[in-house]
C-alpha positions in Angstrom: 21.5 -30.4 -2.7 19.9 -28.1 0.3 23.4 -26.3 0.7 22.8 -24.4 -3.0 20.8 -21.4 -3.8 18.2 -21.6 -5.8 18.7 -20.7 -9.3 19.1 -17.3 -10.4 19.8 -16.6 -6.4 23.6 -15.6 -5.8 25.9 -18.0 -3.9 26.2 -17.1 0.3 29.4 -15.8 -0.2 28.4 -13.1 -2.8 25.6 -11.8 -0.9 25.6 -8.3 0.4 27.0 -9.0 4.2 25.1 -5.4 5.9 21.7 -7.0 4.6 20.3 -9.3 6.9 20.7 -13.7 7.1 17.6 -14.2 7.0 14.2 -12.0 5.7 11.6 -12.3 7.2 8.1 -12.1 5.1 6.6 -8.9 4.9 9.7 -7.0 7.5 10.0 -4.0 5.7 14.1 -2.8 6.8 14.0 1.0 6.1 17.3 3.5 5.5 19.2 5.1 8.1 17.8 8.7 6.8 14.6 9.6 7.9 11.8 10.0 4.3 11.4 13.8 3.2 7.8 13.4 1.8 7.2 16.3 -0.6 10.8 17.4 -0.6 11.2 20.2 -2.8 7.7 20.9 -4.2 5.6 24.1 -4.3 3.1 24.7 -1.1 0.6 26.5 -0.6 -1.2 27.0 3.5 -5.3 28.0 3.3 -7.6 28.6 5.7 -11.3 26.4 5.2 -14.3 26.4 7.0 -17.0 24.2 6.6 -20.6 25.7 6.4 -22.1 22.4 6.0 -24.4 21.1 8.7 -22.7 17.5 8.7 -18.4 17.0 9.6 -16.7 16.8 6.3 -13.3 14.2 5.5 -11.2 15.1 2.9 -8.0 12.1 2.2 -4.3 12.7 2.0 -4.4 12.9 -2.1 -8.2 14.3 -2.8 -7.6 17.4 -5.7 -8.3 20.1 -2.9 -9.8 22.4 -5.8 -12.1 20.1 -6.1 -13.1 19.4 -2.5 -17.2 19.5 -0.8 -18.1 22.8 -1.9 -19.6 23.0 1.4 -15.8 23.6 2.1 -14.5 27.5 1.7 -11.1 28.4 1.1 -9.8 30.1 -2.1 -9.2 27.3 -4.5 -7.8 29.2 -7.0 -4.7 28.6 -4.6 -6.1 25.4 -4.3 -5.9 23.9 -7.8 -3.3 21.4 -8.4 -2.9 20.7 -4.8 -3.6 18.4 -2.5 -3.2 18.3 1.5 0.1 17.8 2.4 -0.6 15.2 5.3 0.5 11.8 5.7 -0.9 8.8 2.6 -4.5 8.1 3.7 -4.4 10.7 6.2 -7.9 12.5 6.5 -8.9 15.6 7.8 -12.5 16.3 9.0 -14.3 19.3 9.3 -16.5 19.8 11.8 -20.0 21.9 10.8 -19.3 25.6 11.7 -15.3 24.6 12.2 -12.6 27.0 10.1 -8.7 25.2 10.3 -5.4 26.6 8.6 -4.0 22.7 6.2 -1.1 23.1 4.2 -1.5 21.8 0.6 1.4 20.7 -1.8 1.3 20.5 -5.8 1.0 17.3 -8.0 3.9 15.1 -9.1 4.2 13.5 -11.8 2.5 13.7 -15.2 -0.2 16.6 -13.2 -3.1 15.5 -14.5 -6.4 15.0 -12.3 -9.4 13.2 -13.3 -12.2 12.3 -11.9 -13.3 13.8 -7.9 -16.3 16.0 -9.1 -14.7 16.4 -13.0 -14.1 20.2 -12.5 -10.6 19.5 -14.5 -10.3 15.8 -15.9 -7.2 16.7 -17.6 -4.0 18.5 -17.0 -2.9 21.1 -14.2 -2.2 23.8 -16.6 -2.7 27.5 -15.9 -5.7 27.0 -19.4 -7.3 24.4 -17.0 -6.9 26.5 -13.9 -9.2 29.2 -15.6 -12.2 26.7 -17.5 -12.1 24.6 -13.6 -12.7 28.4 -12.6 -15.3 29.1 -14.3 -17.3 25.4 -13.8 -16.8 25.3 -10.2 -18.5 28.7 -10.6 -21.1 27.5 -12.5 -22.0 24.5 -10.2 -21.8 26.1 -6.9 -18.5 26.1 -5.7 -17.2 29.3 -5.6 -18.7 31.4 -2.4 -19.0 35.0 -4.5 
């Protein structure tokens, strides 16, 4: 019975020939073509200055519009966008440092919830206006 496939599994002669004969647990089998992250999505580049006395780190998926209020940049441009960096990566600003970063728009349902509570809903033009008002009242916008 050892030469019989498990229930629901194909017989050895039905396996694709381009697959390895034995798969190792945790193994990653990659395709021949490079992966293109965020292809076709709108991007923007913004200059960001840390006005804090402390370093600030921002993660890859944080809604950039709602990042630390000590970071100074054009928040209206960043509405609905996050850093265009690898998932799980961060960008760090030292006190007084200015650097340009590229942002990419969110995909999927295009809703954000949580973060600093400036949006908490769909990324629409109507919510952009409301979020900018909240940002102004809560000290996220430099005048």
